[in-house]
C-alpha positions in Angstrom: 0.1 0.0 -0.2 1.1 3.5 -0.6 2.7 5.0 2.5 1.7 8.3 1.9 -2.2 7.8 2.0 -4.2 10.2 4.0 -5.6 9.4 7.5 -9.2 8.8 6.0 -7.9 6.5 3.3 -5.9 4.4 5.9 -9.3 4.4 8.1 -11.2 2.9 5.3 -8.6 0.6 3.4 -5.3 0.4 5.8 -4.3 -2.9 7.3 -6.2 -5.3 4.7 -5.6 -5.4 1.0 -7.7 -8.3 -0.6 -6.4 -10.2 -3.5 -8.4 -11.4 -6.8 -11.5 -13.0 -5.4 -11.1 -12.3 -2.0 -13.7 -10.9 0.3 -13.4 -7.1 0.5 -14.1 -6.9 4.7 -11.3 -8.4 7.0 -12.5 -12.0 7.3 -13.4 -13.4 10.7 -11.0 -16.4 11.2 -12.5 -17.8 14.3 -10.4 -20.5 14.9 -7.9 -21.3 17.8 -5.6 -23.3 15.8 -4.1 -23.7 12.4 -3.1 -26.9 10.6 0.4 -27.8 9.3 1.5 -30.7 7.0 5.1 -30.5 8.3 6.0 -31.0 12.0 9.1 -28.9 11.5 7.3 -26.1 9.8 5.5 -25.7 12.9 8.6 -26.2 15.3 10.1 -23.3 13.5 6.9 -21.1 14.2 7.6 -21.7 17.8 11.2 -20.8 17.7 10.3 -17.5 16.0 12.2 -18.5 12.9 9.4 -18.5 10.6 6.2 -16.1 10.3 3.0 -17.9 10.4 0.1 -18.5 12.5 -0.3 -21.6 14.9 -2.6 -20.6 18.0 -4.7 -17.6 18.1 -3.2 -16.4 21.7 -0.3 -15.4 19.9 -1.6 -14.3 16.5 -4.6 -14.5 14.6 -5.0 -13.2 10.7 -8.2 -10.9 11.8 -6.5 -9.5 14.7 -3.4 -8.7 12.8 -5.0 -7.0 9.9 -6.6 -4.6 12.4 -3.7 -4.1 14.3 -1.7 -3.1 11.1 -4.4 -0.5 10.3 -3.8 1.2 13.6 0.2 1.0 13.4 -0.7 2.8 9.9 -2.9 5.2 11.5 -0.4 6.1 14.2 2.6 5.9 11.7 4.2 2.9 13.8 6.1 0.1 13.0 4.1 -2.6 14.6 0.8 -2.9 17.0 -0.5 -5.5 19.1 -4.2 -5.8 20.0 -5.3 -6.5 23.5 -8.4 -7.4 25.3 -8.8 -4.2 26.8 -7.4 -0.6 27.1 -6.1 -1.8 30.8 -4.4 -4.8 29.4 -2.8 -2.5 26.7 -1.4 -0.3 29.3 -0.2 -2.9 31.5 1.4 -5.0 28.8 3.1 -1.8 27.2 5.0 -1.1 30.7 5.5 -4.8 31.8 6.8 -5.4 28.5 10.1 -3.4 29.6 9.7 -3.6 33.5 10.2 -6.2 35.9 10.3 -6.4 40.1 12.6 -3.8 41.2 12.0 -1.2 38.4 10.4 2.3 38.7 8.0 4.3 36.5 7.1 7.8 36.3 3.5 8.7 35.1 1.3 11.7 35.0 -1.2 11.9 37.9 -3.8 13.2 35.6 -4.8 9.9 34.0 -7.6 7.6 33.8 -8.6 6.2 37.3 -7.8 2.4 36.3 -4.7 3.2 35.1 -3.8 5.3 38.2 -4.6 2.3 40.3 -3.1 -0.2 38.0 0.3 1.8 38.5 0.0 2.7 41.9 -1.5 -0.3 43.5 -1.7 -3.3 41.3 1.9 -2.9 39.6 3.4 -2.1 43.0 2.3 -5.6 44.4 4.6 -7.0 41.4 7.6 -5.0 42.6 7.4 -2.0 40.2 6.9 1.3 41.7 5.5 4.3 40.1 6.2 8.1 41.0 3.2 10.5 39.9 3.7 13.7 38.6 1.8 16.8 37.9 1.9 17.0 34.0 2.5 20.7 33.9 5.3 20.4 36.3 8.6 22.1 34.9 11.1 19.8 33.2 13.3 20.4 36.6 10.3 19.1 38.6 9.8 16.2 36.3 13.5 15.5 36.5 13.5 15.0 40.0 10.8 12.2 40.0 13.4 10.0 38.1 15.6 7.2 39.9 18.6 5.0 38.5 16.0 2.1 38.0 13.1 4.3 36.3 12.3 2.6 32.9 9.8 4.8 31.3 7.5 8.0 31.3 3.8 7.8 30.8 1.0 10.2 30.1 -2.5 10.9 28.3 -2.7 12.9 25.4 -5.7 14.3 26.5 -6.5 13.1 30.2 -9.6 11.2 31.5 -11.6 12.9 32.9 -10.1 16.1 33.5 -9.4 17.0 29.9 -5.8 18.2 30.5 -3.6 18.4 27.2 0.0 16.8 27.8 2.8 18.6 26.5 4.2 15.7 24.6 7.6 17.3 23.3 8.3 18.3 27.1 7.8 14.8 28.3 9.8 13.3 25.6 12.6 15.4 26.3 12.6 14.3 29.7 12.1 10.8 28.9 14.9 10.6 26.2 17.3 12.8 28.7 17.2 9.9 31.0 17.3 7.2 28.3 13.8 5.7 28.6 10.9 5.8 26.4 7.7 8.1 26.7 4.6 5.9 26.6 1.3 8.0 25.8 -2.4 6.6 25.8 -3.8 8.5 22.8 -7.2 7.1 23.5 -9.4 10.5 23.4 -7.4 12.0 20.6 -7.1 9.1 18.4 -4.6 9.1 15.5 -7.0 11.3 13.6 -6.6 14.4 15.7 -2.8 13.6 17.1 0.0 11.4 16.3 2.2 11.3 19.3 5.0 9.8 17.5 5.6 13.0 15.5 6.2 15.0 18.7 8.6 12.4 20.2 6.7 9.7 21.8 7.9 6.1 21.5 5.1 4.1 22.2 1.4 4.6 22.3 -1.4 2.9 23.9 -5.4 2.9 23.0 -8.5 1.6 24.7 -10.2 0.8 21.3 -13.5 0.6 23.2 -13.6 4.3 22.9 -13.6 6.5 19.6 -12.1 3.6 17.6 -15.0 1.5 18.1 -17.6 4.2 18.6 -20.6 2.0 19.1 -19.9 0.5 22.5 -19.9 -2.8 20.9 -16.5 -4.6 21.9 -13.9 -4.2 24.5 -10.4 -3.9 23.0 -6.8 -2.2 23.5 -4.0 -1.7 21.3 -0.1 -0.9 22.0 1.7 0.8 18.8 5.7 1.1 18.6 7.1 3.7 16.8 10.4 1.8 16.3 12.2 4.8 16.9 13.6 4.1 20.5 17.0 2.7 20.5 16.9 0.1 23.0 20.4 -1.2 22.6 21.9 2.1 23.1 20.2 1.8 26.8 20.7 -2.0 26.9 21.6 -2.0 30.6 18.0 -0.7 31.2 16.3 -3.1 29.1 17.9 -6.7 29.8 14.2 -8.3 28.6 14.9 -6.8 25.2 18.5 -6.6 24.9 19.9 -9.9 26.5 19.1 -13.6 25.4 15.7 -14.9 26.5 16.4 -18.5 28.1 12.7 -19.5 27.3 13.5 -18.8 23.4 16.7 -20.8 23.1 18.5 -17.5 24.1 17.3 -15.3 21.3 17.8 -11.5 21.8 14.6 -9.9 20.6 16.2 -6.3 19.5 19.0 -8.1 17.8 17.0 -10.8 16.0 14.0 -8.5 15.1 15.4 -4.8 14.9 12.7 -2.5 15.1 10.0 -5.2 15.8 11.9 -6.2 18.7 9.6 -4.6 21.3 6.2 -5.9 19.6 7.8 -9.5 19.1 8.8 -9.7 22.7 5.2 -8.5 23.7 3.7 -11.1 21.7 6.0 -14.3 21.9 6.7 -13.7 25.6 3.6 -11.6 27.4 0.9 -12.9 25.2 2.3 -16.5 25.3 2.3 -16.5 29.0 -0.5 -14.1 30.2 -3.0 -13.9 27.4 -5.4 -11.3 27.1 -6.0 -11.3 23.1 -9.2 -9.9 21.7 -11.6 -12.1 20.2 -11.5 -12.1 16.4 -15.2 -11.4 16.3 -14.2 -8.0 18.6 -11.3 -7.3 16.3 -13.8 -7.3 13.2 -16.4 -4.9 15.0 -13.6 -2.7 15.8 -12.4 -2.5 12.2 -16.0 -1.4 11.3 -15.8 1.4 13.7 -12.4 2.4 12.4 -13.7 2.8 8.7 -15.8 5.9 10.1 -13.2 7.2 12.6 -12.3 10.2 10.6 -16.0 11.4 10.2 -17.0 10.8 13.6 -14.1 12.6 15.3 -15.1 15.6 13.3 -18.6 15.5 14.5 -17.6 14.9 17.9 -15.4 17.7 18.0 -18.0 20.1 16.5 -20.8 19.3 18.6 -18.6 19.4 21.8 -17.3 22.8 20.9 -20.9 24.1 20.8 -21.9 22.4 24.0 -18.5 23.7 25.6 -19.3 27.4 24.6 -22.9 27.0 25.9 -21.7 25.6 29.3 -19.0 28.5 29.6 -21.8 31.1 29.1 -24.3 29.6 31.4 -24.1 31.4 35.0 -25.3 28.0 36.6 -22.2 26.3 35.6 -18.8 27.0 37.9 -16.2 26.0 35.4 -15.7 24.1 32.0 -12.4 22.3 30.9 -12.4 21.9 26.9 -9.3 23.1 25.0 -11.6 24.1 22.2 -12.5 27.5 24.3 -10.2 30.3 23.6 -9.7 30.9 27.5 -9.0 27.3 28.3 -5.7 26.8 30.0 -4.9 24.3 27.3 -6.1 26.0 24.3 -2.8 27.1 23.0 -0.9 23.7 23.7 -4.0 22.0 21.9 -3.6 24.0 18.8 -0.2 22.9 18.7 -0.8 19.0 18.9 -4.5 18.8 17.7 -5.0 21.7 15.3 -8.1 19.8 13.9 -9.8 19.5 17.1 -9.2 17.6 20.3 -12.2 15.2 21.1 -16.1 15.2 22.3 -15.1 14.8 26.0 -16.0 17.8 28.2 -15.3 18.3 32.0 -17.3 20.8 33.8 -18.5 21.8 37.5 -21.9 22.9 38.5 -22.5 25.8 41.0 -23.3 23.7 44.2 -22.3 20.6 45.7 -21.9 16.6 44.8 -26.0 16.3 45.0 -26.4 19.1 42.6 -24.5 17.2 40.0 -26.2 14.1 40.5 -29.5 15.6 40.0 -28.6 17.1 37.1 -27.4 13.8 35.5 -30.4 12.2 37.0 -32.6 14.8 35.1 -31.0 14.2 31.7 -33.6 12.5 29.4 -31.5 11.5 26.3 -27.9 11.9 27.4 -27.2 8.5 29.0 -25.5 8.0 32.4 -23.0 5.2 31.8 -19.5 4.0 32.7 -18.5 4.5 28.9 -17.0 7.2 27.1 -16.2 8.4 23.6 -19.4 6.9 22.1 -21.5 7.9 19.3 -24.2 8.4 21.6 -23.8 11.3 24.2 -23.1 9.9 27.9 -22.3 11.5 31.1 -20.6 10.3 34.3 -19.7 11.7 37.8 -16.4 10.5 38.6 -16.5 11.0 42.4 -19.8 9.1 42.6 -18.9 6.4 40.2 -15.5 5.3 38.7 -13.4 7.1 41.8 -16.2 6.7 44.6 -13.5 5.0 46.6 -11.4 8.0 46.8 -11.7 10.8 49.2 -11.7 14.4 48.1 -8.0 14.9 48.9 -7.1 11.6 46.7 -9.4 13.0 43.9 -7.7 16.3 44.1 -4.4 14.4 44.1 -5.2 12.6 40.9 -6.1 16.0 39.4 -10.0 15.2 39.7 -12.3 17.9 41.1 -15.0 16.4 43.4 -17.7 18.3 41.4 -16.5 17.3 38.0 -19.1 15.8 35.5 -17.4 14.3 32.4 -19.8 14.7 29.6 -19.2 12.8 26.4 -20.9 14.8 23.7 -21.9 12.3 20.7 -23.0 12.7 17.2 -26.6 13.2 17.4 -28.1 16.6 16.3 -26.2 19.1 18.5 -29.6 21.0 19.1 -31.2 18.2 20.5 -28.1 17.5 23.1 -28.4 21.2 24.0 -31.9 21.0 24.7 -31.4 18.1 27.0 -28.9 20.0 29.1 -31.0 22.9 29.3 -33.9 21.2 30.6 -31.7 19.2 33.2 -30.2 22.5 34.5 -33.7 23.9 34.9 -34.3 21.0 37.2 -31.6 21.5 39.7 -32.8 24.7 41.3 -30.1 27.0 40.5 -31.5 29.8 38.6 -29.9 31.9 36.0 
């Protein structure tokens, strides 16, 4: 395929090129295993000496076609699909970390990822220091240790809608000889390609905008191929020294720029699983085909809603980088000039009960855990996804206790606005 194809074309035709007489859609290869006539041929597959399929826990043709499309969209050399976005972030980190290592992460990230890094991975012997993403380079540098293996952030934070300064994070990471991993779920490669700004690995919850219909749960890990692992071999022995479970094979030496993704599949997927079902990847691909169209409409609708909320006296504050007076507007224009996403964070004048009453008064907009869907949906993190945290812990994670996360869908914007207006009229705070 032409390497210079534009994003919209890749959304539709990337990843899979049917040959003469083959199906135009990516086929669903719903099979756990693959037959071979020659025992030695299968042995070579197990030894990673030959490419091919033998068991879907490692690789599946349907999954690989969709993974290739996402790699092309992000401008990466390789991509691995996972069973969820959480699995993607875990694998991206665990692929280069082990017990005794340390990571640095923005504190303004999805609550599940915050808990993954701060609690669950700590039980595996991997410690995390959380930093304010708007801290200076000197302050970020102070969080690093000799055993730090990576720096992590979200392009647009969930749920606070902070915009990451990717170039600043990349400079600090590379100064310390470690990669920058960026979760690009909210922006998607349609609106931001972190590799172009210095990121080394990108993750996604494909459950969100990439799918767009709340039909499948999935994730993706994309490698840029740009980080020089061998230049920092002492930090990354898993990639740069022999793996005895593969007869002494060294991933970076054997597979070059594909070393990181090959290790992720051959070692972590082999031992831990977490693959997506081929049917899920098929559904994901249907969503990807319209991603470029939907993101434009999400941003257009969200801009109108953000401007309305910004001007309504019953609203205490609004975070949406499309607003000219938003603290991240200039940064968003740099990294995402075509628009950010459809997610808005805002607070109402009142207390937690005010937020709950507002959401309970909505008629069309759905109260769901999900976000970044074709349908408009809303969530109050303090009452739902982060309800285990105190107000102090919420603030430490960059989440205001009164924060309402509104994911603006692609319905008619007048209907979205009408629902918000009537719900505001119900909360007892008048203009």
